C-alpha positions in Angstrom: 0.2 0.3 0.1 3.1 2.3 0.6 4.5 1.9 -2.6 1.1 2.5 -4.2 0.7 5.4 -2.5 4.2 6.4 -3.5 3.6 5.8 -7.5 0.5 7.9 -7.2 2.2 11.2 -5.9 4.7 10.6 -8.7 2.4 10.5 -11.3 0.4 13.1 -9.7 3.6 15.5 -9.8 4.7 14.4 -13.1 1.2 15.4 -14.6 1.3 19.1 -12.3 4.6 19.6 -13.7 3.3 18.7 -17.3 1.9 21.8 -19.0 -0.5 20.8 -21.8 -1.3 23.9 -23.9 -4.9 25.2 -23.6 -6.8 23.5 -26.3 -4.4 21.5 -27.7 -4.9 18.1 -29.2 -3.3 15.0 -29.0 -0.4 14.4 -31.7 1.8 11.6 -32.6 5.8 12.1 -33.5 7.1 11.7 -37.1 3.5 11.2 -39.3 2.0 13.0 -42.2 -0.7 15.4 -40.9 -3.1 17.6 -42.5 -4.0 20.9 -40.6 -6.2 23.9 -41.5 -4.2 26.5 -39.9 -0.9 27.3 -38.2 0.1 24.3 -36.3 2.5 24.8 -32.9 3.7 21.1 -31.9 4.3 20.6 -27.9 6.6 17.6 -26.5 4.7 15.4 -23.9 6.1 17.9 -20.9 4.4 20.9 -22.7 7.3 22.0 -24.8 7.0 23.6 -27.6 8.9 21.9 -30.2 8.0 23.9 -33.8 5.6 26.1 -35.1 4.4 25.7 -38.7 2.4 28.1 -40.7 -0.7 27.6 -42.2 0.5 27.5 -45.8 3.1 24.9 -44.9 0.8 22.8 -42.4 -1.7 22.0 -45.0 0.3 19.0 -45.7 3.2 18.2 -43.8 5.2 15.9 -41.0 5.4 16.5 -37.3 8.1 16.7 -35.4 10.2 13.9 -33.4 9.0 14.2 -29.9 5.5 15.2 -30.7 2.6 14.7 -28.3 0.5 17.7 -28.3 -0.6 20.3 -31.4 -2.3 23.5 -31.2 -3.9 24.4 -34.5 -4.9 28.2 -35.1 -7.9 28.6 -36.0 -8.8 25.8 -33.7 -11.9 25.2 -36.9 -8.6 24.2 -39.3 -9.1 20.8 -37.6 -6.2 18.4 -37.6 -5.8 15.3 -39.4 -2.9 12.2 -39.1 -2.5 10.1 -42.3 -0.2 7.0 -40.7 1.5 5.2 -44.1 0.1 1.8 -43.3 -3.0 0.3 -42.0 -2.5 -2.6 -39.8 -2.1 -5.0 -42.6 0.9 -7.3 -42.9 2.3 -7.9 -46.6 1.4 -10.5 -48.1 4.9 -11.1 -50.3 8.3 -13.0 -49.8 10.4 -10.6 -48.3 13.4 -12.7 -49.3 12.2 -13.3 -52.3 11.5 -9.0 -52.5 14.9 -8.6 -51.9 16.6 -11.0 -54.3 18.7 -9.1 -56.0 17.5 -8.6 -59.6 20.6 -8.3 -61.2 22.3 -11.5 -59.5 21.4 -15.1 -59.1 20.0 -18.1 -61.4 16.0 -16.6 -60.6 14.3 -13.4 -61.5 11.7 -13.7 -58.8 8.6 -11.3 -59.5 9.7 -8.7 -62.5 6.7 -6.7 -63.5 5.7 -6.3 -67.3 2.3 -4.0 -68.4 -0.3 -6.0 -70.2 -3.2 -3.9 -71.1 -5.2 -6.3 -73.5 -5.1 -9.1 -76.3 -2.1 -8.3 -79.0 -0.3 -5.9 -75.9 3.4 -6.8 -75.2 6.3 -6.2 -72.6 9.8 -6.5 -72.6 11.5 -8.5 -69.9 14.8 -7.7 -69.1 16.8 -10.7 -70.0 15.7 -13.2 -72.3 14.1 -16.2 -70.3 16.1 -19.4 -70.2 12.9 -21.1 -68.3 9.6 -19.4 -67.4 9.0 -20.3 -64.1 5.2 -18.6 -63.6 3.7 -15.6 -65.1 0.6 -14.4 -62.4 -1.2 -11.6 -61.6 -0.8 -9.0 -59.4 -1.0 -10.8 -55.9 -0.1 -14.4 -57.1 -3.6 -15.7 -57.1 -4.2 -16.2 -60.7 -1.4 -18.2 -62.7 -1.7 -17.7 -66.3 -0.7 -20.5 -69.0 1.7 -20.0 -72.0 0.1 -20.2 -75.1 -3.4 -19.4 -73.5 -2.7 -16.7 -72.0 0.2 -15.5 -73.5 3.6 -15.9 -75.7 6.9 -15.5 -75.3 9.2 -14.4 -78.3 12.8 -14.0 -76.9 12.1 -11.4 -74.1 8.8 -10.3 -75.1 5.7 -11.7 -73.3 2.6 -11.0 -75.3 -1.2 -11.1 -73.9 -3.4 -13.5 -75.7 -6.2 -14.2 -73.9 -8.2 -11.1 -72.0 -7.2 -12.7 -68.5 -4.0 -10.7 -67.6 -5.4 -7.3 -68.2 -8.8 -7.6 -66.3 -7.3 -6.1 -63.3 -5.6 -3.5 -65.6 -6.7 0.2 -64.2 -5.4 3.5 -64.9 -7.5 6.8 -63.5 -7.0 10.2 -63.1 -5.3 11.3 -59.9 -7.1 13.5 -57.6 -5.6 16.1 -54.9 -7.1 16.4 -51.5 -10.1 18.7 -52.4 -11.0 16.0 -55.6 -9.8 17.8 -58.4 -7.3 16.7 -60.8 -3.6 16.7 -59.9 -2.7 16.0 -63.9 -1.5 12.7 -62.9 -2.7 9.3 -64.6 -2.2 6.5 -61.5 -2.0 3.0 -62.5 -3.5 0.9 -59.6 -1.4 -1.7 -58.0 -3.6 -4.8 -59.3 -2.6 -3.5 -63.1 1.2 -5.0 -63.5 1.7 -8.9 -64.2 4.4 -10.8 -62.5 6.8 -12.8 -64.4 9.5 -15.6 -62.7 11.9 -17.1 -64.6 16.0 -18.1 -65.3 17.5 -15.4 -66.9 20.4 -15.4 -69.8 22.1 -12.8 -68.6 24.8 -12.9 -71.4 23.5 -9.7 -73.1 22.9 -7.0 -70.3 24.6 -6.5 -67.2 23.9 -2.8 -67.0 22.8 -3.0 -63.1 25.7 -5.0 -62.2 28.4 -2.3 -63.8 26.4 0.9 -62.5 25.9 -0.1 -58.5 29.1 -0.6 -56.5 29.5 -1.0 -52.5 30.2 2.0 -50.6 30.5 1.2 -47.2 33.8 2.6 -46.7 31.9 5.6 -46.8 29.9 4.4 -44.1 32.4 3.1 -41.5 30.2 4.1 -38.2 27.0 2.4 -39.7 29.1 -0.5 -41.4 30.3 -1.5 -38.1 27.4 -1.0 -36.0 26.0 -3.7 -38.9 29.4 -5.9 -38.5 28.6 -6.2 -34.5 25.1 -6.9 -34.8 24.3 -3.7 -32.7 21.3 -1.3 -32.7 20.5 0.9 -35.9 18.6 3.8 -35.8 17.7 5.1 -39.7 16.2 8.1 -40.2 14.4 9.2 -43.7 13.7 12.9 -44.7 11.9 13.1 -48.4 8.9 13.4 -49.7 5.8 11.4 -51.0 7.3 8.3 -52.7 10.0 8.2 -49.8 6.8 8.0 -47.6 5.5 4.9 -49.7 2.7 6.6 -51.6 3.6 4.2 -54.6 3.4 1.1 -53.1 1.0 -1.3 -52.8 0.3 -1.4 -49.0 0.0 2.7 -48.7 -2.7 3.7 -46.8 -2.2 7.7 -46.8 -3.9 8.7 -50.0 -7.0 6.8 -50.6 -8.3 8.7 -53.6 -5.1 7.8 -55.3 -3.6 4.6 -53.5 -6.2 2.8 -52.0 -4.4 0.0 -50.0 -3.9 -3.5 -52.6 -2.8 -6.7 -51.7 -0.1 -7.5 -51.4 0.3 -4.8 -49.4 4.1 -4.3 -50.0 5.6 -1.5 -48.0 8.0 1.5 -49.1 12.0 1.0 -50.3 12.9 2.7 -46.7 10.7 -0.1 -44.8 12.1 -3.0 -47.2 15.7 -1.7 -46.8 15.4 -1.9 -43.3 13.8 -5.3 -42.8 16.8 -6.5 -44.6 19.4 -5.3 -42.8 17.6 -6.3 -39.6 17.4 -9.8 -41.0 20.8 -9.9 -42.5 23.0 -8.2 -39.8 20.5 -9.8 -36.6 20.2 -5.7 -35.8 17.8 -4.2 -33.8 16.6 -1.7 -36.5 14.7 1.6 -35.5 13.1 3.5 -38.6 11.7 7.2 -38.6 9.8 8.0 -41.8 9.9 12.1 -42.1 8.8 12.4 -45.3 5.7 14.1 -46.9 4.0 14.6 -50.3 4.7 17.5 -52.1 7.9 19.2 -50.1 11.3 20.0 -51.8 14.6 20.2 -50.3 14.1 23.8 -49.1 11.4 22.2 -46.8 14.2 19.5 -45.7 16.2 22.3 -45.1 13.6 24.0 -42.8 12.3 21.4 -41.1 15.3 19.0 -40.4 16.2 19.8 -37.0 13.2 19.6 -35.7 12.2 16.3 -37.5 15.6 14.6 -37.3 17.9 15.2 -34.3 15.8 14.7 -31.6 16.0 10.6 -32.6 19.4 10.7 -32.8 20.1 8.5 -35.6 22.5 6.5 -36.7 22.1 7.0 -40.5 20.3 9.8 -42.1 18.7 8.8 -45.8 18.2 12.4 -47.8 15.4 11.4 -50.4 14.4 14.8 -52.2 14.4 16.1 -55.7 11.2 14.8 -57.6 9.1 18.0 -56.7 11.9 20.2 -57.4 12.5 19.5 -61.2 9.5 22.1 -62.2 12.0 25.1 -62.5 11.3 26.5 -58.9 14.8 25.2 -57.5 18.1 25.5 -59.4 21.5 23.5 -59.2 23.3 25.9 -57.3 20.3 26.5 -54.7 19.5 22.8 -54.7 23.6 22.1 -53.5 23.3 24.9 -51.1 19.7 23.4 -49.3 21.5 20.4 -49.4 24.7 21.2 -47.6 23.0 22.9 -45.3 20.4 20.4 -44.6 23.4 18.5 -43.9 25.2 20.5 -41.5 21.7 21.1 -39.8 21.5 17.6 -38.6 25.1 16.7 -38.2 25.2 19.8 -35.4 23.4 18.0 -33.4 23.8 14.5 -34.4 27.5 14.6 -34.7 27.9 10.7 -35.1 25.2 10.3 -38.0 26.1 9.2 -41.3 24.1 9.9 -44.4 23.0 8.0 -47.8 21.5 10.8 -50.2 19.5 9.5 -52.8 19.4 10.9 -56.3 16.1 10.3 -57.4 15.0 8.0 -60.4 14.1 9.8 -63.7 10.5 11.3 -64.2 8.6 9.4 -67.2 8.7 12.3 -69.4 6.5 10.6 -71.9 3.6 10.2 -69.1 1.0 13.1 -68.0 2.3 15.1 -64.8 6.1 15.5 -65.5 7.7 18.5 -66.8 9.2 17.7 -70.4 12.5 19.1 -69.1 12.2 16.8 -65.9 15.2 14.5 -67.0 17.4 17.4 -67.3 16.9 18.7 -63.9 17.0 15.5 -62.1 20.4 14.8 -63.9 21.4 18.3 -62.7 20.5 17.3 -58.7 22.7 14.5 -59.4 25.7 16.7 -60.0 24.8 18.5 -56.6 24.0 15.3 -54.8 27.3 14.0 -55.5 29.3 16.9 -54.8 28.4 16.1 -51.0 29.9 12.6 -50.9 32.5 12.1 -48.7 33.3 9.9 -45.6 30.5 9.6 -43.7 28.0 10.6 -46.6 27.4 8.4 -49.8 25.5 8.4 -52.9 22.8 6.1 -54.1 22.4 6.9 -57.9 19.0 6.0 -58.7 18.9 8.3 -61.7 21.7 7.2 -63.8 20.1 3.7 -63.1 16.7 4.6 -64.1 17.9 5.6 -67.0 19.4 2.4 -68.3 16.3 0.6 -66.5 14.2 2.7 -68.9 16.2 2.1 -71.8 15.7 -1.6 -71.5 12.0 -1.4 -71.0 8.9 1.1 -70.7 8.9 3.3 -67.4 5.3 1.7 -67.4 6.9 -1.1 -66.0 8.4 0.8 -63.0 6.2 3.2 -62.6 2.6 4.3 -60.8 2.2 7.4 -62.3 5.0 9.7 -64.2 6.6 10.5 -60.7 6.3 7.7 -58.5 7.5 3.8 -58.5 5.4 1.0 -58.1 6.2 -2.4 -56.0 8.8 -3.3 -58.6 10.7 -0.1 -58.8 10.7 0.2 -54.8 12.1 -3.0 -54.9 14.8 -1.9 -57.1 15.4 1.1 -54.9 15.7 -1.1 -51.6 18.1 -3.7 -53.2 20.5 -0.9 -54.4 20.6 0.2 -50.6 21.6 -2.9 -49.5 24.1 -3.3 -51.9 25.3 0.5 -51.4 25.9 -0.9 -47.6 27.4 -4.5 -48.3 31.1 -5.4 -48.3 33.4 -3.4 -50.5 34.5 -4.9 -54.2 37.1 -3.5 -56.0 36.1 -5.0 -59.7 33.7 -7.2 -61.1 36.5 -10.1 -61.0 36.7 -9.4 -57.1 32.5 -9.5 -56.9 32.7 -13.3 -58.6 35.3 -14.2 -56.2 33.3 -12.8 -53.3 30.8 -15.1 -54.5 31.9 -18.1 -53.9 30.8 -17.6 -50.3 27.7 -18.2 -51.6 25.9 -21.7 -50.4 25.2 -24.2 -53.0 22.1 -26.3 -53.9 21.8 -30.1 -54.9 18.9 -31.3 -55.5 18.7 -35.0 -55.5 17.2 -36.1 -58.3 16.4 -33.3 -60.4 13.7 -33.2 -62.2 12.2 -36.4 -61.3 9.4 -37.8 -59.4 11.4 -37.3 -55.5 9.3 -38.7 -53.2 11.7 -40.4 -51.3 14.1 -38.0 -52.2 15.9 -34.7 -50.6 17.5 -31.4 -51.2 20.9 -31.1 -50.1 22.4 -27.5 -48.7 26.1 -27.0 -48.6 27.1 -24.0 -47.2 30.8 -23.6 -48.2 31.1 -20.3 -46.4 30.2 -21.9 -42.8 27.9 -18.7 -42.3 24.4 -19.7 -41.3 21.7 -20.7 -43.9 18.4 -19.2 -44.5 16.3 -22.0 -47.0 13.3 -21.4 -48.3 10.9 -23.2 -51.2 8.7 -21.2 -53.4 5.6 -22.7 -55.4 5.1 -21.3 -58.8 2.7 -18.4 -57.6 5.9 -17.3 -55.4 4.1 -18.6 -52.0 6.6 -19.8 -49.5 5.8 -23.6 -48.6 8.7 -24.4 -46.5 11.4 -22.1 -44.7 14.3 -23.0 -42.0 17.1 -21.3 -40.5 20.5 -23.4 -39.7 24.4 -22.8 -38.3 24.6 -26.2 -39.7 26.9 -26.5 -43.0 25.0 -28.8 -44.3 21.3 -29.5 -44.3 18.9 -31.8 -45.6 15.1 -31.5 -46.4 13.1 -34.4 -46.9 10.9 -33.7 -49.7 8.4 -36.7 -48.6 7.8 -34.2 -45.2 6.8 -31.4 -47.0 3.4 -33.3 -48.8 3.9 -30.5 -51.8 1.5 -31.1 -54.7 2.7 -31.7 -58.2 4.6 -28.4 -60.0 7.7 -26.6 -60.0 9.2 -25.0 -56.9 12.0 -22.7 -56.2 14.6 -23.6 -54.0 16.8 -21.2 -52.5 19.4 -20.5 -49.9 20.8 -17.4 -48.4 23.9 -16.2 -46.4 24.8 -12.8 -45.8 27.6 -13.5 -48.1 24.9 -14.4 -51.0 22.1 -16.6 -52.3 21.6 -19.3 -54.8 18.1 -20.7 -56.1 17.8 -24.0 -58.3 14.1 -25.3 -59.8 12.7 -28.5 -58.7 10.2 -30.5 -60.3 7.6 -32.5 -58.4 5.6 -34.9 -60.8 
């Protein structure tokens, strides 16, 4: 009873000292909000954190440590828009993060089929097609009946692949058109196949590890220590483009398979690979430019004390309002302000993908401006600050196949392109290799798979995994629709999986084994 009295006294005292502002509404930190007037944010103790003028507060992001907000005039209201619902992603993370440019299997590459006789190229000529499926893997299309393959081009035959293709006029918050044509997440067809990589090696020669520029982050991950990541960016950084995003129901209602943003995918992957406790704060808001990041970064970022800050700006700066010099100046200032409060923080600077200037809603000179901003971003690269160049990579990708395969509209990536971002960021912080030959030598440490027998009836057979790296190995088996039917993590150098124990149906399966040094896949036919 004595301790209960003491506890109640402490609670009462803390409430007495906390001065909750009059007329305040509860607020959450690092979340997108709408307000109809000036906003003033306070922390849990009633200390003033940030003032945002009425024009900016129409859409913005609440500061770190926010607990209360006062809106002036009060009639303006305050509404928060969390990026996601409670729906969990219905995708295999291991497959989503399998790099498109390495390994013997490409999982769920997106193509656009808009009706019978329409066609779309793949990145590579397939050696073998494993599956062609709809947006969430629930429908499997048949070669000859639903599609035909000609070299690396998929041609639609029946009406089935395009039945869920939807494109409509984008809307602003007040319901008026915003000039964009939004393609729904249900629209893409996904192809899983074994590629012939002999004719194109663009991604592998474009992206290199830069972990040497991020020594503190690399060491924290190597030791498996906690890592705090903060993203500061725009709508595509928040996740507006992906199927799971819930903050903009007018344009992108949450849709199965409910994938999350490239920042979420990246953090989940390093959490799994390095066995680190990764905390993510995403202070990103649609429509913002680099000047917004410069003005609000101190309040949004510094109190969270991040170890790694991802700055992703530029897609809203391409309209001619931001010059290359002003972009560079604001970016320098943003980094300096964050470092003033977080001297140990390291940075990844995103040079964004090119806009699709052939689509609606993008400025005709948008590509030119994005390359100018790439110059400004590259000028910041030094120890503690690494540049992730999606500008050049997107140029190569758009050359290889239509931007419509990668984008939900002319400014936002879809699930497929978000995976390119996430996979590339993982490559950025991977151990440094200095040449293609060295990369190939590094891949010797990847696990190897031997399936006995292949392909044949394997009721009494087994899968042998030999891990020549000596590292923990993660094994999973996926069916033709990409659904995981078996998953196992082991510290053993050799692992045997009894096929009979899995009770698999007849058909094709993909067996994948991965360590922190790499991964490999092989096909399994049960008949």
